[in-house]
SERO-4910 file (N, C-alpha, C, O; in steps of 0.05 Angstrom, whole numbers):
BEGIN
 pado doro    nc1    nc2    nc3   cac1   cac2   cac3    cc1    cc2    cc3    oc1    oc2    oc3
  Val    A   3668    -35   1410   3667    -37   1381   3665     -9   1369   3648      6   1377
  Val    A   3683     -3   1350   3682     22   1336   3673     17   1308   3688      5   1292
  Pro    A   3648     25   1301   3638     19   1274   3648     39   1253   3653     62   1260
  Asn    A   3649     31   1228   3657     48   1206   3641     39   1182   3644     17   1172
  Thr    A   3625     57   1171   3608     51   1148   3619     65   1123   3623     89   1123
  Ile    A   3624     49   1103   3637     60   1079   3621     50   1054   3612     27   1054
  Gln    A   3617     67   1034   3604     58   1010   3620     36    997   3644     35    998
  Trp    A   3605     17    984   3617     -7    974   3641     -2    956   3661    -15    958
  Ala    A   3637     17    937   3658     22    917   3684     30    931   3706     22    923
  Asp    A   3682     46    952   3706     54    967   3716     31    985   3740     27    989
  Phe    A   3697     17    996   3704     -5   1015   3723    -25   1003   3743    -32   1016
  Tyr    A   3717    -34    979   3734    -55    967   3761    -45    958   3779    -60    953
  Gln    A   3763    -18    956   3789     -6    950   3806     -3    975   3830     -7    976
  Arg    A   3792      6    996   3806     15   1020   3814     -8   1039   3835     -7   1052
  Val    A   3796    -28   1042   3801    -48   1062   3828    -63   1057   3843    -66   1076
  Pro    A   3834    -73   1033   3859    -88   1029   3883    -70   1036   3902    -79   1049
  Ala    A   3883    -45   1027   3905    -27   1032   3908    -22   1062   3930    -21   1072
  Ala    A   3885    -18   1075   3886    -12   1104   3896    -35   1120   3912    -32   1139
  Val    A   3888    -59   1113   3897    -83   1127   3927    -87   1123   3942    -94   1142
  Asn    A   3937    -83   1099   3965    -86   1093   3982    -66   1109   4005    -71   1115
  Ala    A   3970    -43   1115   3984    -22   1130   3979    -26   1160   3989    -10   1176
  Gly    A   3964    -46   1168   3959    -50   1197   3939    -31   1208   3937    -27   1232
  Glu    A   3923    -18   1191   3904      2   1200   3875     -5   1191   3858     13   1191
  Gly    A   3870    -30   1185   3844    -38   1175   3826    -48   1198   3834    -47   1221
  Pro    A   3803    -57   1191   3784    -68   1211   3793    -96   1220   3808   -110   1207
  Asp    A   3783   -104   1244   3788   -131   1253   3767   -150   1241   3772   -172   1233
  Val    A   3742   -140   1241   3720   -155   1229   3704   -137   1211   3706   -113   1213
  Gly    A   3688   -149   1194   3671   -133   1176   3651   -151   1161   3649   -174   1167
  Val    A   3638   -138   1142   3619   -152   1126   3625   -145   1097   3629   -121   1090
  Met    A   3625   -165   1079   3629   -159   1051   3611   -179   1035   3601   -199   1045
  His    A   3607   -172   1009   3591   -190    992   3606   -216    987   3631   -216    986
  Leu    A   3591   -237    985   3605   -263    981   3621   -264    956   3641   -279    954
  Asp    A   3613   -249    935   3628   -251    910   3655   -235    912   3670   -234    892
  Gln    A   3661   -223    935   3686   -211    940   3704   -227    959   3728   -221    962
  Leu    A   3693   -248    971   3708   -263    991   3733   -276    978   3755   -274    989
  Ala    A   3729   -290    956   3751   -304    944   3774   -285    936   3797   -292    939
  Thr    A   3767   -262    926   3787   -242    918   3804   -234    942   3828   -233    941
  Asn    A   3790   -228    964   3804   -219    988   3819   -242   1002   3839   -237   1016
  Ala    A   3809   -266    999   3823   -289   1010   3849   -294    995   3870   -299   1006
  Ala    A   3847   -292    968   3871   -295    951   3892   -274    957   3916   -279    954
  Arg    A   3883   -250    964   3901   -228    970   3912   -230    999   3928   -213   1008
  Asn    A   3903   -250   1014   3911   -253   1042   3902   -229   1059   3915   -222   1079
  Val    A   3879   -218   1052   3868   -196   1068   3851   -208   1091   3851   -198   1114
  Ile    A   3836   -229   1085   3819   -242   1105   3829   -270   1111   3844   -282   1095
  Val    A   3820   -281   1133   3831   -307   1143   3808   -328   1145   3785   -320   1147
  Pro    A   3815   -353   1144   3795   -375   1146   3781   -374   1173   3793   -366   1194
  Leu    A   3755   -381   1173   3739   -381   1197   3728   -408   1205   3709   -411   1219
  Asp    A   3742   -429   1195   3732   -457   1200   3731   -462   1230   3712   -474   1240
  Asp    A   3752   -454   1245   3752   -459   1274   3730   -444   1288   3717   -455   1306
  Leu    A   3725   -420   1279   3704   -404   1291   3676   -416   1286   3660   -418   1305
  Thr    A   3670   -424   1262   3644   -436   1256   3640   -462   1272   3618   -468   1281
  Glu    A   3662   -476   1277   3660   -500   1293   3655   -493   1322   3638   -506   1335
  Gln    A   3668   -473   1332   3664   -464   1360   3635   -454   1364   3623   -458   1385
  Leu    A   3625   -440   1344   3598   -429   1346   3576   -450   1341   3552   -445   1345
  Gly    A   3584   -474   1332   3565   -495   1326   3549   -489   1301   3527   -499   1297
  Leu    A   3560   -472   1283   3546   -466   1258   3551   -489   1238   3573   -497   1233
  Thr    A   3529   -499   1227   3531   -521   1207   3513   -515   1183   3497   -497   1184
  Ala    A   3517   -530   1163   3501   -527   1138   3471   -530   1143   3455   -520   1128
  Asp    A   3464   -545   1165   3435   -550   1170   3420   -524   1175   3395   -524   1172
  Asp    A   3434   -503   1184   3420   -478   1191   3420   -458   1168   3411   -435   1172
  Phe    A   3429   -466   1145   3431   -448   1122   3422   -462   1097   3421   -487   1096
  Ser    A   3415   -446   1076   3410   -459   1050   3437   -469   1040   3458   -457   1045
  Glu    A   3437   -490   1025   3462   -502   1015   3478   -483    998   3502   -481   1000
  Glu    A   3464   -467    981   3477   -449    963   3493   -427    979   3516   -422    973
  Val    A   3480   -415    998   3493   -393   1012   3515   -403   1031   3535   -389   1036
  Trp    A   3511   -426   1042   3531   -438   1060   3557   -445   1045   3579   -439   1053
  Asn    A   3553   -457   1022   3576   -465   1006   3590   -441    993   3614   -442    986
  Ala    A   3575   -419    989   3587   -396    975   3609   -382    991   3625   -367    980
  Gly    A   3610   -387   1017   3631   -375   1034   3657   -391   1035   3675   -384   1050
  Ile    A   3658   -412   1018   3682   -430   1019   3699   -424    994   3690   -422    972
  Tyr    A   3725   -421    999   3745   -417    978   3768   -435    983   3780   -435   1005
  Gln    A   3775   -452    963   3797   -471    966   3794   -488    991   3813   -491   1006
  Asp    A   3770   -498    995   3764   -517   1017   3766   -505   1045   3767   -519   1064
  Gln    A   3766   -478   1046   3766   -465   1072   3744   -444   1073   3738   -432   1053
  Arg    A   3732   -440   1097   3711   -421   1099   3722   -393   1106   3736   -390   1126
  Phe    A   3715   -374   1090   3724   -346   1095   3700   -327   1102   3705   -304   1109
  Gly    A   3676   -337   1100   3653   -320   1106   3632   -335   1122   3627   -358   1118
  Ile    A   3620   -320   1141   3596   -331   1156   3572   -315   1146   3572   -290   1150
  Pro    A   3552   -328   1135   3530   -313   1122   3514   -297   1143   3505   -308   1163
  Leu    A   3510   -272   1137   3492   -255   1152   3464   -255   1140   3444   -258   1154
  Asp    A   3463   -252   1114   3437   -249   1101   3438   -261   1073   3459   -269   1063
  Val    A   3415   -261   1060   3412   -267   1031   3395   -244   1020   3375   -237   1032
  His    A   3403   -233    998   3387   -213    984   3386   -219    954   3407   -226    942
  Ser    A   3363   -217    943   3359   -227    915   3344   -207    899   3335   -186    909
  Leu    A   3342   -213    873   3323   -199    856   3294   -207    864   3289   -229    873
  Ala    A   3276   -188    859   3247   -194    862   3232   -178    842   3243   -160    829
  Met    A   3207   -184    839   3190   -169    820   3172   -151    837   3157   -160    854
  Tyr    A   3173   -125    832   3156   -106    844   3134    -98    824   3139    -96    800
  Tyr    A   3109    -94    834   3088    -86    816   3069    -66    829   3065    -66    853
  Asn    A   3059    -48    813   3040    -27    821   3012    -39    823   3001    -47    803
  Thr    A   3002    -41    847   2976    -55    851   2953    -39    839   2933    -51    830
  Glu    A   2955    -13    838   2934      3    825   2933     -3    795   2911     -5    784
  His    A   2956     -4    783   2958    -11    754   2946    -39    749   2931    -43    730
  Phe    A   2954    -57    766   2944    -85    762   2914    -86    765   2900   -100    749
  Glu    A   2903    -72    784   2874    -72    788   2860    -60    764   2840    -70    755
  Ala    A   2871    -38    753   2859    -25    730   2860    -43    705   2843    -41    688
  Ala    A   2881    -60    704   2884    -78    681   2870   -105    685   2870   -122    668
  Gly    A   2857   -108    708   2843   -133    714   2861   -157    721   2853   -180    718
  Ile    A   2885   -151    730   2904   -172    737   2901   -178    767   2905   -160    783
  Thr    A   2893   -202    774   2887   -208    801   2909   -222    816   2909   -223    841
  Glu    A   2928   -233    801   2951   -247    814   2977   -239    800   2977   -235    776
  Pro    A   2999   -237    814   3024   -231    801   3032   -254    782   3028   -277    789
  Pro    A   3043   -247    759   3051   -268    740   3073   -285    751   3090   -276    767
  Thr    A   3072   -311    744   3092   -330    754   3109   -343    733   3129   -355    739
  Asp    A   3101   -340    707   3117   -352    685   3116   -334    661   3104   -312    662
  Glu    A   3129   -342    639   3130   -324    616   3102   -318    605   3096   -295    598
  Ala    A   3086   -339    603   3059   -334    591   3043   -314    607   3032   -295    596
  Ser    A   3042   -318    633   3026   -299    650   3039   -272    651   3025   -251    654
  Phe    A   3066   -271    649   3080   -245    650   3074   -229    625   3067   -205    626
  Met    A   3075   -242    601   3069   -228    576   3040   -220    575   3033   -199    565
  Glu    A   3022   -238    585   2994   -231    586   2989   -206    604   2973   -189    597
  Ala    A   3004   -204    626   3001   -181    643   3011   -156    629   2998   -135    632
  Leu    A   3033   -157    615   3043   -134    600   3022   -125    580   3018   -101    577
  Asp    A   3010   -144    565   2990   -137    545   2966   -124    558   2955   -105    548
  Ala    A   2957   -135    581   2934   -124    595   2940    -96    605   2922    -79    605
  Leu    A   2964    -92    615   2971    -65    625   2972    -45    602   2963    -22    605
  Gln    A   2982    -53    579   2982    -35    556   2953    -29    547   2946     -6    541
  Ala    A   2936    -49    548   2908    -45    540   2894    -26    560   2875    -12    552
  Ala    A   2903    -25    585   2892     -8    605   2903     20    604   2896     37    620
  Gly    A   2922     25    585   2932     52    581   2960     57    592   2970     79    591
  Tyr    A   2973     36    602   3001     38    611   3019     29    589   3026      5    587
  Asp    A   3027     48    572   3040     41    547   3066     26    549   3071      8    533
  Gln    A   3082     32    569   3108     19    572   3109      8    601   3121     21    619
  Pro    A   3097    -15    606   3094    -25    633   3118    -38    646   3117    -44    670
  Phe    A   3139    -43    631   3162    -57    642   3188    -46    630   3196    -55    609
  Trp    A   3200    -27    643   3224    -14    632   3247    -32    636   3253    -42    658
  Met    A   3261    -37    614   3285    -55    614   3310    -38    619   3317    -22    601
  Pro    A   3324    -41    641   3347    -25    646   3370    -32    628   3373    -55    619
  Thr    A   3387    -12    621   3410    -18    605   3435    -22    623   3455    -35    614
  Leu    A   3433    -13    647   3455    -17    667   3443    -31    691   3423    -45    688
  Trp    A   3455    -27    714   3445    -41    738   3414    -39    740   3404    -17    736
  Pro    A   3400    -61    746   3409    -88    751   3407   -106    726   3400   -130    729
  Ala    A   3412    -95    702   3408   -111    678   3424   -137    678   3414   -158    670
  His    A   3449   -136    687   3466   -160    687   3456   -181    707   3460   -205    704
  Leu    A   3443   -171    728   3431   -190    748   3407   -204    736   3401   -227    742
  Met    A   3392   -189    720   3369   -202    705   3380   -222    686   3369   -244    684
  Tyr    A   3401   -215    671   3414   -234    652   3423   -259    666   3418   -281    657
  Leu    A   3436   -257    689   3445   -280    704   3422   -297    712   3422   -322    709
  Ser    A   3401   -285    723   3377   -300    731   3365   -316    709   3359   -339    712
  Leu    A   3362   -303    686   3349   -316    663   3367   -338    651   3358   -358    641
  Thr    A   3394   -334    653   3412   -355    644   3410   -379    661   3408   -402    650
  Trp    A   3409   -376    687   3405   -399    705   3378   -412    700   3376   -437    700
  Gln    A   3357   -396    696   3331   -407    691   3332   -424    666   3317   -444    664
  Asn    A   3348   -416    646   3349   -429    620   3368   -453    620   3373   -465    599
  Gly    A   3379   -460    643   3397   -484    645   3426   -478    640   3442   -496    638
  Gly    A   3433   -452    638   3461   -444    633   3476   -439    658   3464   -436    680
  Glu    A   3502   -438    656   3520   -430    678   3538   -408    668   3555   -414    650
  Pro    A   3536   -384    678   3552   -362    667   3582   -366    670   3597   -358    653
  Tyr    A   3590   -380    692   3618   -385    697   3624   -414    703   3608   -428    715
  Ala    A   3647   -423    694   3656   -449    703   3662   -447    733   3672   -427    742
  Glu    A   3656   -468    748   3658   -467    777   3687   -461    786   3691   -449    807
  Asp    A   3706   -470    770   3734   -466    778   3746   -440    766   3770   -434    770
  Gly    A   3729   -424    753   3738   -398    743   3754   -400    717   3766   -381    708
  Ser    A   3754   -423    704   3770   -427    680   3757   -415    655   3771   -412    635
  Ala    A   3732   -409    656   3718   -398    633   3694   -382    641   3681   -387    661
  Ala    A   3687   -362    624   3662   -348    625   3645   -358    602   3653   -355    579
  Asn    A   3622   -370    608   3606   -383    588   3584   -365    576   3562   -374    569
  Phe    A   3591   -339    574   3570   -320    566   3559   -326    538   3536   -320    533
  Gly    A   3575   -337    521   3566   -342    493   3551   -367    489   3543   -373    466
  Asp    A   3546   -383    510   3530   -408    507   3502   -401    498   3491   -380    504
  Pro    A   3489   -420    484   3462   -414    474   3442   -406    496   3425   -389    491
  Glu    A   3444   -418    519   3425   -412    541   3428   -382    550   3408   -369    556
  Ser    A   3453   -373    550   3458   -345    558   3449   -326    536   3437   -305    542
  Val    A   3455   -333    511   3447   -315    489   3417   -312    488   3407   -290    484
  Glu    A   3402   -334    491   3373   -333    491   3362   -316    513   3343   -302    510
  Ala    A   3375   -318    536   3367   -302    559   3369   -272    553   3351   -257    559
  Leu    A   3391   -263    541   3395   -235    535   3378   -226    512   3369   -203    512
  Glu    A   3373   -244    493   3355   -237    471   3326   -232    482   3312   -215    471
  Trp    A   3318   -247    502   3292   -243    514   3291   -215    526   3270   -201    523
  Met    A   3312   -206    539   3312   -180    551   3310   -158    530   3295   -139    533
  Arg    A   3324   -161    508   3323   -142    486   3295   -142    473   3285   -121    464
  Ser    A   3282   -165    473   3255   -167    460   3235   -150    475   3215   -141    463
  Ile    A   3238   -145    501   3220   -128    516   3220   -100    504   3200    -86    503
  Val    A   3244    -91    495   3246    -65    482   3234    -66    454   3219    -49    446
  Asp    A   3242    -87    439   3233    -89    411   3203    -91    409   3192    -81    389
  Glu    A   3190   -103    428   3161   -106    427   3146    -83    440   3121    -84    442
  Gly    A   3161    -62    448   3148    -38    456   3139    -36    485   3125    -18    493
  Tyr    A   3147    -55    502   3140    -54    530   3158    -36    546   3151    -29    569
  Ser    A   3180    -28    534   3200    -11    549   3211     10    530   3213      6    506
  Pro    A   3219     33    541   3234     52    525   3261     39    516   3269     19    527
  Ser    A   3273     51    496   3297     38    485   3323     45    499   3343     31    495
  Asn    A   3324     66    515   3348     74    528   3343     83    556   3339    106    562
  Val    A   3342     63    574   3335     68    602   3361     72    618   3376     53    622
  Ala    A   3366     97    627   3390    103    642   3390     89    669   3369     80    678
  Ile    A   3413     88    682   3415     73    707   3396     85    728   3394    109    732
  Asp    A   3381     67    741   3361     73    761   3336     87    751   3317     91    766
  Ser    A   3335     93    725   3311    106    714   3287     89    716   3265     98    721
  Gln    A   3291     62    713   3268     44    714   3256     44    742   3232     41    746
  Tyr    A   3273     46    762   3264     46    790   3250     72    797   3228     72    810
  Val    A   3261     94    789   3248    120    793   3221    121    779   3202    132    790
  Ala    A   3221    111    754   3195    110    739   3174     94    754   3151    100    754
  Phe    A   3183     72    766   3164     55    780   3153     70    805   3129     70    809
  Lys    A   3171     83    820   3162     98    843   3143    121    835   3125    128    850
  Asn    A   3147    132    811   3130    154    802   3105    145    788   3089    162    779
  Gly    A   3101    119    785   3077    109    772   3078    110    742   3058    106    729
  Glu    A   3102    114    731   3105    115    701   3106     87    689   3100     84    666
  Thr    A   3115     67    704   3116     40    695   3104     22    716   3102     29    739
  Ser    A   3095     -2    708   3079    -19    725   3094    -40    740   3086    -48    762
  Ile    A   3116    -50    728   3131    -72    739   3161    -65    737   3170    -54    718
  Thr    A   3175    -73    757   3204    -71    756   3217    -94    771   3205   -104    791
  Trp    A   3240   -103    762   3255   -124    776   3278   -110    790   3294    -96    776
  Asp    A   3281   -113    815   3302   -100    830   3308   -116    855   3294   -136    861
  Gly    A   3328   -108    870   3335   -122    894   3316   -117    917   3302    -96    918
  Ile    A   3315   -136    936   3296   -133    958   3305   -111    977   3290   -104    996
  Trp    A   3329    -99    973   3337    -77    989   3321    -51    984   3325    -32    998
  Gln    A   3303    -52    964   3287    -29    958   3261    -28    975   3246     -8    973
  Ile    A   3257    -48    991   3231    -50   1005   3226    -25   1022   3205    -13   1020
  Asn    A   3245    -18   1039   3240      5   1057   3236     31   1042   3220     48   1051
  Asp    A   3251     35   1020   3247     59   1005   3219     61    993   3207     82    993
  Leu    A   3209     38    983   3182     38    972   3161     41    994   3140     53    990
  Glu    A   3166     29   1017   3147     32   1039   3144     62   1046   3122     71   1053
  Ala    A   3166     77   1044   3165    105   1051   3154    123   1029   3148    146   1033
  Ser    A   3151    112   1005   3143    128    982   3113    135    982   3105    154    969
  Gly    A   3097    119    995   3068    124    995   3053    112    972   3029    114    971
  Met    A   3067     99    952   3053     88    930   3041     61    937   3048     49    958
  Glu    A   3023     51    920   3010     25    925   3025      4    909   3026      5    884
  Trp    A   3038    -15    923   3055    -34    910   3055    -60    925   3046    -62    948
  Asp    A   3065    -81    912   3070   -106    925   3093   -120    910   3103   -109    891
  Met    A   3101   -143    920   3124   -156    908   3119   -186    907   3103   -197    921
  Ala    A   3134   -199    889   3132   -228    885   3159   -238    874   3175   -221    865
  Pro    A   3163   -264    874   3188   -274    862   3190   -268    832   3169   -264    819
  Val    A   3214   -267    822   3219   -263    794   3205   -286    779   3209   -310    787
  Pro    A   3190   -281    758   3175   -302    744   3194   -323    731   3217   -317    725
  Gln    A   3183   -346    726   3198   -367    713   3195   -363    683   3177   -374    670
  Val    A   3213   -348    671   3211   -342    642   3220   -367    626   3209   -372    605
  Phe    A   3239   -381    636   3249   -405    622   3243   -431    639   3222   -432    652
  Gly    A   3261   -450    639   3253   -476    649   3250   -480    679   3235   -497    688
  Glu    A   3264   -463    695   3263   -467    724   3264   -440    737   3277   -421    728
  Gln    A   3249   -437    759   3247   -411    772   3271   -406    790   3270   -410    815
  Leu    A   3293   -398    778   3318   -391    792   3323   -361    789   3315   -349    769
  Phe    A   3337   -349    808   3343   -321    805   3367   -314    822   3374   -327    841
  Trp    A   3380   -292    813   3405   -283    825   3402   -275    854   3381   -265    862
  Ala    A   3422   -281    869   3423   -271    897   3452   -266    904   3471   -275    891
  Asn    A   3455   -251    926   3481   -246    938   3478   -249    968   3456   -253    977
  Ser    A   3499   -246    982   3498   -249   1011   3519   -231   1024   3542   -230   1015
  His    A   3512   -217   1045   3531   -204   1061   3542   -224   1081   3527   -238   1094
  Gln    A   3569   -226   1082   3581   -246   1099   3602   -234   1117   3617   -216   1109
  Phe    A   3602   -243   1142   3621   -233   1162   3649   -244   1154   3652   -267   1145
  Phe    A   3669   -227   1158   3696   -236   1153   3714   -227   1177   3706   -209   1192
  Met    A   3737   -238   1179   3757   -229   1198   3783   -224   1183   3791   -241   1166
  Thr    A   3797   -203   1188   3821   -196   1173   3846   -209   1186   3846   -217   1209
  Arg    A   3866   -210   1170   3892   -220   1179   3902   -203   1203   3915   -213   1221
  Gln    A   3895   -178   1202   3904   -159   1224   3893   -169   1251   3907   -166   1271
  Ala    A   3869   -179   1252   3857   -187   1277   3871   -210   1291   3871   -212   1315
  Thr    A   3884   -227   1275   3898   -250   1286   3924   -244   1299   3936   -261   1312
  Gln    A   3933   -219   1296   3960   -212   1307   3959   -202   1336   3980   -198   1348
  Asp    A   3935   -200   1347   3931   -193   1375   3912   -214   1387   3889   -215   1380
  Glu    A   3922   -229   1407   3907   -251   1418   3880   -242   1429   3860   -255   1426
  Asn    A   3880   -219   1443   3856   -209   1455   3836   -199   1434   3812   -204   1436
  Lys    A   3846   -184   1414   3828   -175   1393   3817   -199   1377   3793   -199   1369
  Tyr    A   3833   -219   1374   3824   -243   1359   3801   -256   1374   3781   -264   1363
  Ala    A   3804   -258   1401   3783   -270   1417   3758   -253   1417   3735   -263   1415
  Ala    A   3762   -226   1420   3739   -208   1420   3724   -208   1394   3700   -206   1393
  Ala    A   3740   -210   1372   3727   -210   1345   3709   -235   1342   3688   -233   1330
  Gln    A   3718   -257   1353   3702   -281   1351   3676   -279   1367   3655   -287   1358
  Val    A   3678   -267   1391   3654   -263   1407   3635   -244   1393   3610   -249   1393
  Phe    A   3646   -223   1381   3629   -204   1366   3614   -217   1343   3590   -213   1340
  Leu    A   3629   -233   1327   3616   -246   1304   3595   -266   1313   3574   -268   1301
  Ala    A   3600   -280   1335   3580   -299   1346   3555   -284   1354   3533   -293   1347
  Trp    A   3558   -262   1368   3534   -247   1377   3519   -236   1353   3494   -237   1353
  Met    A   3533   -224   1334   3520   -213   1310   3504   -234   1295   3482   -229   1285
  Ser    A   3516   -258   1293   3502   -279   1278   3476   -287   1293   3456   -292   1280
  Glu    A   3478   -288   1319   3454   -295   1335   3432   -274   1333   3408   -281   1334
  Gln    A   3440   -249   1329   3421   -227   1328   3413   -220   1299   3400   -199   1295
  Ser    A   3420   -237   1280   3417   -229   1252   3388   -226   1243   3382   -215   1222
  Gly    A   3369   -235   1259   3341   -231   1252   3333   -202   1250   3315   -195   1235
  Thr    A   3347   -185   1266   3341   -156   1265   3347   -144   1238   3334   -125   1230
  Trp    A   3366   -156   1223   3373   -146   1197   3350   -148   1177   3351   -136   1156
  Ala    A   3330   -164   1183   3307   -166   1166   3293   -139   1163   3279   -134   1143
  Gln    A   3296   -122   1183   3284    -96   1182   3295    -78   1160   3283    -58   1152
  Ala    A   3318    -86   1150   3330    -71   1127   3321    -82   1100   3330    -74   1079
  Gly    A   3302   -101   1101   3291   -113   1077   3306   -138   1069   3299   -150   1048
  Met    A   3326   -146   1084   3342   -170   1077   3329   -195   1088   3309   -194   1103
  Ile    A   3340   -218   1080   3331   -244   1089   3353   -256   1107   3374   -261   1096
  Pro    A   3348   -260   1132   3369   -272   1149   3378   -299   1138   3361   -315   1130
  Ala    A   3404   -303   1138   3414   -328   1127   3408   -352   1144   3405   -374   1133
  Arg    A   3407   -349   1170   3403   -371   1188   3374   -379   1190   3356   -363   1196
  Glu    A   3368   -404   1184   3340   -414   1184   3329   -412   1212   3305   -407   1215
  Ser    A   3346   -415   1233   3336   -415   1260   3325   -388   1269   3310   -386   1288
  Val    A   3333   -366   1255   3322   -340   1261   3304   -329   1239   3289   -310   1243
  Arg    A   3305   -341   1215   3292   -330   1192   3262   -331   1194   3248   -311   1188
  Thr    A   3250   -353   1202   3221   -357   1202   3207   -336   1220   3188   -323   1211
  Glu    A   3217   -333   1244   3205   -314   1263   3210   -285   1253   3192   -269   1255
  Ala    A   3234   -280   1244   3241   -252   1236   3224   -243   1212   3219   -219   1209
  Leu    A   3217   -261   1194   3204   -253   1169   3173   -256   1170   3160   -249   1150
  Ala    A   3162   -266   1191   3133   -270   1192   3118   -244   1186   3121   -224   1200
  Gly    A   3102   -245   1165   3085   -222   1158   3100   -200   1144   3088   -178   1139
  Thr    A   3125   -204   1136   3140   -183   1122   3137   -185   1092   3126   -205   1081
  Arg    A   3145   -165   1078   3143   -164   1048   3161   -186   1036   3153   -198   1016
  Gln    A   3184   -191   1048   3203   -209   1036   3197   -239   1043   3211   -257   1033
  Glu    A   3177   -244   1059   3172   -272   1067   3167   -290   1043   3178   -312   1042
  Pro    A   3150   -282   1023   3146   -300    999   3172   -305    983   3175   -326    971
  Ile    A   3190   -285    983   3215   -289    969   3233   -309    985   3246   -326    973
  Ala    A   3233   -306   1011   3249   -323   1028   3241   -353   1026   3257   -371   1029
  Glu    A   3216   -357   1020   3206   -385   1017   3220   -399    994   3220   -423    992
  Leu    A   3231   -383    975   3245   -395    952   3275   -393    954   3289   -391    934
  Ile    A   3285   -393    979   3314   -388    983   3330   -410    970   3353   -405    962
  Asp    A   3319   -434    967   3334   -455    954   3335   -451    923   3350   -465    909
  Asn    A   3319   -433    913   3320   -426    884   3339   -404    877   3343   -397    854
  Met    A   3351   -392    897   3370   -370    893   3397   -381    884   3406   -402    894
  Arg    A   3410   -367    866   3436   -375    856   3457   -353    861   3451   -329    858
  Phe    A   3481   -362    867   3503   -344    874   3526   -348    854   3529   -370    843
  Leu    A   3543   -328    851   3566   -331    835   3586   -349    849   3587   -350    873
  Pro    A   3602   -364    833   3622   -382    845   3644   -367    859   3649   -343    853
  Ala    A   3658   -380    878   3680   -368    893   3705   -367    876   3722   -385    878
  Val    A   3707   -347    860   3730   -344    841   3742   -316    845   3728   -296    843
  Pro    A   3768   -314    851   3781   -288    854   3778   -271    829   3782   -281    807
  Gly    A   3772   -246    833   3770   -228    810   3743   -228    796   3740   -213    776
  Ile    A   3724   -244    805   3699   -246    790   3683   -220    790   3668   -214    772
  Gly    A   3687   -204    811   3673   -178    812   3683   -160    790   3667   -145    779
  Thr    A   3709   -160    784   3720   -144    763   3710   -154    736   3704   -138    718
  Val    A   3709   -180    733   3698   -191    707   3669   -182    703   3662   -174    680
  Gln    A   3654   -182    724   3626   -173    721   3625   -144    711   3611   -138    692
  Ala    A   3641   -127    725   3640    -99    719   3652    -91    692   3641    -74    678
  Glu    A   3674   -104    685   3689    -95    661   3682   -111    636   3687   -101    614
  Ala    A   3672   -135    638   3666   -151    614   3636   -155    611   3625   -150    589
  Leu    A   3622   -166    632   3594   -174    628   3576   -150    627   3559   -148    608
  Glu    A   3578   -131    645   3558   -109    646   3558    -93    620   3536    -86    611
  Pro    A   3581    -86    609   3580    -71    583   3567    -87    561   3553    -75    544
  Ala    A   3572   -113    560   3560   -129    539   3530   -130    541   3516   -127    521
  Val    A   3520   -134    565   3491   -134    569   3479   -107    561   3458   -106    548
  Ser    A   3492    -86    569   3482    -59    563   3481    -54    533   3461    -44    523
  Asn    A   3502    -62    519   3502    -57    490   3480    -72    475   3469    -62    456
  Val    A   3474    -96    485   3453   -112    472   3425   -100    478   3408    -98    460
  Val    A   3421    -93    503   3395    -81    510   3390    -55    495   3368    -48    488
  Leu    A   3412    -40    491   3410    -15    476   3407    -20    446   3400     -1    432
  Gly    A   3410    -44    437   3408    -50    409   3432    -44    392   3431    -43    368
  Glu    A   3455    -39    406   3480    -32    392   3495    -57    382   3512    -54    364
  Gln    A   3490    -80    394   3503   -105    386   3484   -128    387   3464   -127    402
  Glu    A   3489   -149    372   3474   -173    374   3484   -189    398   3507   -188    405
  Ala    A   3466   -204    410   3472   -218    435   3495   -238    432   3513   -239    449
  Gln    A   3495   -254    411   3515   -274    407   3543   -262    405   3561   -270    419
  Ala    A   3546   -241    389   3573   -229    385   3582   -215    411   3605   -218    419
  Ala    A   3564   -201    423   3571   -186    448   3579   -204    470   3599   -199    484
  Leu    A   3564   -226    474   3570   -244    496   3595   -261    491   3611   -267    509
  Glu    A   3599   -269    466   3624   -284    459   3648   -266    465   3668   -275    476
  Arg    A   3647   -241    457   3669   -223    461   3674   -219    491   3697   -219    500
  Ala    A   3653   -216    506   3655   -212    535   3667   -237    548   3684   -235    567
  Gly    A   3659   -261    539   3670   -286    549   3700   -288    544   3715   -297    562
  Glu    A   3709   -280    520   3737   -280    514   3753   -260    531   3775   -266    540
  Gln    A   3741   -237    535   3754   -217    552   3757   -226    580   3768   -212    597
***
């Protein structure tokens, strides 16, 4: 096996071109929200026969992540992990504010922010204007009973009342003084690491970085701000390229490799991720930071398998969310425009 590690932004540009030129990988890992795009481009191939040979079934995965690898009734991805948003909090700040438990709903969350302000932490929850603001928006939309996208990709429902209310809540954090008004990308996370803010919502991939930081912190699931405690997640999924199928021996070797990697996926928990397979997840996560998040794996929500959805996120949704958090546009108008786009 010859490994090649590439940053995501470059990866999604280079892999299709490389496969078309016969110079791409035989197997790899990509985010599930990119599977449908690459399947539609004929870059990756169905894995139904492989999953059958490996004895992989829905029983060993959460329903959401298992179904997310299917596009047009064929499986193109085998789940390696699940990674979601989580709430990180500064335990020293919480202790100083008299907060003994992490907030679990809107009432306890707002009470915690007020208590933190009273303890001298003036802006305890910085609201990002860019990443991961749109992931927060998606989480709150799902919590509020909305669906950002039609399952078949026929519409973006950003302008629905549930979505508008979700984004208005995010802006209210700024309006009510809990956050600065213009938080640049990653500034909220850096501020959290530096003790400038008390709470941040970010992906569980930050665990190892925070462990190395020396600060006093802990994590909990994203609170239930609206009706149901749902939150955004994604998944790294194994794929096989069209290129691999053109050599019988490479095709067989690629299948053996994917089988072995899936069986060893518990090791991936050391990167802060949640192994997708239930059969390895419990043992791998025992006593880890992400264990309480993993217990809510059925509450995680994924984007539908729609080609091009990654581009829609980047070019339509993210700018709209940013403009509203910045106070440059009203939520209704910005989201309706983004939905039309």
